[in-house]
C-alpha positions in Angstrom: 5.7 -175.0 29.4 1.9 -174.9 30.0 1.1 -176.6 26.6 3.7 -179.7 27.7 1.7 -179.6 31.0 -1.5 -180.0 28.4 -0.1 -182.4 26.4 1.5 -184.7 28.9 -1.7 -185.0 31.2 0.1 -183.6 34.1 -2.4 -180.3 34.4 -5.5 -180.1 33.1 -7.3 -177.8 35.0 -9.1 -175.0 33.5 -7.0 -172.5 34.9 -4.2 -173.6 32.7 -6.1 -174.0 29.4 -7.2 -170.2 30.1 -3.5 -169.3 30.6 -3.0 -171.3 27.2 -5.1 -169.3 25.4 -4.7 -165.8 27.2 -0.9 -166.7 25.8 -2.4 -167.4 21.7 -4.1 -164.2 22.5 -1.0 -161.9 23.5 1.0 -164.0 20.5 -2.2 -162.9 18.4 -2.1 -159.3 19.1 1.6 -159.3 18.6 1.7 -160.8 15.3 -1.2 -157.6 14.3 1.5 -155.2 15.8 4.5 -156.3 13.7 1.9 -156.5 10.7 1.5 -152.8 11.2 5.3 -152.3 11.1 5.8 -154.2 7.9 5.4 -151.3 5.6 8.5 -149.3 7.1 10.3 -152.1 6.1 12.5 -152.0 2.9 11.2 -154.4 0.4 13.0 -157.1 0.6 13.0 -157.7 3.9 9.5 -157.1 4.5 9.0 -160.4 2.2 10.7 -162.6 4.9 9.1 -160.6 8.1 5.8 -161.1 6.5 6.6 -164.8 5.2 7.7 -165.7 9.1 4.7 -163.2 10.9 2.3 -165.3 8.4 4.1 -168.7 9.6 4.0 -167.7 13.4 -0.2 -167.0 12.3 -0.5 -170.7 11.4 1.0 -172.1 14.2 -0.8 -169.9 16.4 -4.1 -171.0 14.5 -3.0 -174.4 14.8 -2.3 -174.5 18.7 -5.8 -172.8 19.3 -7.7 -175.3 17.2 -5.8 -178.3 18.9 -6.9 -176.6 22.0 -10.5 -176.2 21.6 -10.7 -179.7 20.6 -8.6 -180.4 23.6 -11.2 -178.1 25.7 -13.9 -179.8 23.6 -13.3 -183.6 24.9 -12.3 -182.7 28.4 -16.0 -180.6 29.1 -17.4 -183.8 27.5 -15.6 -186.0 29.8 -16.3 -183.7 32.9 -19.7 -183.1 31.9 -20.2 -187.4 31.8 -18.0 -188.0 35.4 -20.5 -185.2 37.0 -23.4 -187.0 35.1 -22.4 -190.5 36.6 -21.6 -189.0 40.0 -24.7 -187.4 40.3 -27.1 -190.4 39.4 -24.9 -192.6 41.9 -25.4 -190.3 44.6 -28.9 -189.9 44.1 -29.4 -193.1 44.5 -27.5 -194.2 47.2 -29.0 -190.6 49.1 -32.1 -192.2 48.7 -34.2 -188.6 49.3 -31.6 -187.1 51.6 -32.8 -183.4 51.0 -29.0 -182.4 51.9 -27.6 -184.0 49.2 -30.1 -183.1 46.4 -28.9 -179.1 47.1 -25.6 -179.6 47.6 -26.0 -181.4 44.0 -27.8 -178.2 43.2 -25.2 -176.1 44.2 -22.1 -178.2 42.3 -23.9 -178.8 38.6 -24.2 -174.4 39.6 -20.9 -174.0 40.2 -19.7 -176.5 37.5 -22.3 -174.9 34.7 -21.0 -171.1 35.6 -17.4 -172.2 35.1 -18.3 -174.2 31.4 -20.2 -170.8 31.3 -16.9 -168.8 31.5 -14.5 -171.5 29.6 -17.4 -170.7 26.6 -17.1 -166.9 26.9 -12.9 -167.4 26.7 -13.1 -169.5 23.9 -15.5 -167.2 21.6 -14.1 -163.9 22.6 -10.5 -166.1 21.5 -12.7 -167.0 18.3 -14.3 -163.3 17.9 -10.8 -162.3 17.9 -9.2 -164.5 15.8 -12.2 -163.4 13.2 -11.7 -160.2 13.8 -7.6 -160.9 12.8 -8.3 -162.4 10.0 -10.4 -159.8 8.7 -7.6 -157.3 9.2 -5.5 -159.2 7.4 -7.7 -159.8 4.3 -8.1 -155.9 4.2 -4.3 -155.3 4.3 
């Protein structure tokens, strides 16, 4: 449902992107747990389950990559819009000090949100790398 809202453009907020990322992280953890349970299955069932797990991991990686691309494009568009707005605002204000301080606060807030989003993406990537290393070790 969250992914559909993002794809259709009904909701492109950082919150929905964060929710999708959290769901993908939860899926990766559950798939890892399923992998740990594989040795307890019979040989024929193990190969079937391993194939299903690999398919889900590939799908998850694909979704994560698509989300990362979307987030990058959305972040760039937001940054461009903010820069445009700041330039136009400066031109209109003609030196009004309050507008400058508000611009600074808005920019600081935007930078904090961007850093938070980047940290979430970095954490997600780190988890994916650790998961891949765990798979390679198995």
